[in-house]
N, C-alpha and C positions, 0 to 999 in steps of 0.2 A: 503492500500501499501506500503509495507516495504521502510524504507529510507533507503540512502549511499550517502556518501560524493560522488561526479562527478569528484572524482580523476581521475581514469581510464578511460580512454576515450570507450577504446573498451566494457568495461562491461556497463558504463553511457548509450553507444547508447543500444546495444543489449535490457537493461532493459528497458528501455525507450519507443524505440520500442513497445515491448512484452506489456508496461504497457496502452501506448495508443492503440494497436486491442483490446487489455482483452475492456477499456473502449468502445472502439466504438462498442466490438460485446454486450457488456450490453445494449447500446443503441438504438443499429438493436432489440434487443430481447424485451424489454421494450416495443415499438414501434409495434411493431406485423410482425416483418420482422425474414424472416428464419436465421438460424447462418449458416456461412460457414467458411471456413476449409483454402478458399485458402485468402494468403494474399493479392494478386490482387483486391478479392472480397471487401474483405475487404475496401480496399484506396476508391474502388467506391462509398459503402455502406456510407462511412465516406461525402465523395461528396453531397452523394445524402440528407441524414441528413442534411447538411446545404442547399441546395438547399430548403428543405422541411421545413425551419426554424424552427427543430427540435434540430438540435447544435449552438452555438454561431460563432463555428470557424471550415473552411472545412483543416479537415488536411491530408484530402486522399494524396494529394503531398509529405506532407509529411512524411506518414505512407513508400509510396515507395520511398525514398531517404533515410530513415532509413531502410528500410528492404537490400535495396544494400548495405548501408555503414556497416549494420551488417553480411553480406554474408561476403564484404570484408576482415572484421575482422580477420572474421571465417576464413575463408582461406589463411588469413596472406598478406593481398594483399590491403592493404587498403592506401588510397593516401593520398593527400594534405590534401583532404577534410575532412578529419577526423581531422588530426591536426589543422586544421579553424573552426570547432566548436565549440561557445561557450555554454561549458557544463551547463552554469551554468543556462541560458537563456533557454538550454530545458528543464533542470527540472523545473525551474518554470512557465514554458510555460504548461508544462503536470499536472502542480500541477491544476493549471487554468481550463485546457480544462477538467480534475477527476472533478473539485467542478461545473463546469458545466453540465457535463452528473447525476453528483447528483443532479440538480438542474431540471434536465429531468425528473428525476425517482419521484423525489417527486413530480411533477404537475401531472406526470400521476398517482401517488400512488393519487395524493388527489383529482380527478377527474375533 
């Protein structure tokens, strides 16, 4: 994962969104689920993987929120929720989630 300083809220939200989605996609593929291109399907898959005890954190709702916020940023209609985001916490939680997905991949690889 490329590192960036979470100073620019718009860039941070966009990068975090895609990083979360990519991590969910990696988990989906690792457990034998079909890859999808739809953001809503990835959000649902994240919740299913959590319910199936494959992921430690349910990021389904977060993916939906970040996707909506990312769209707002792209269309220059970002609201107060973007200003209220704790970017450091967002990035820290992302790092933890990626570590959790790495653990899942290691477990599957070890059989």
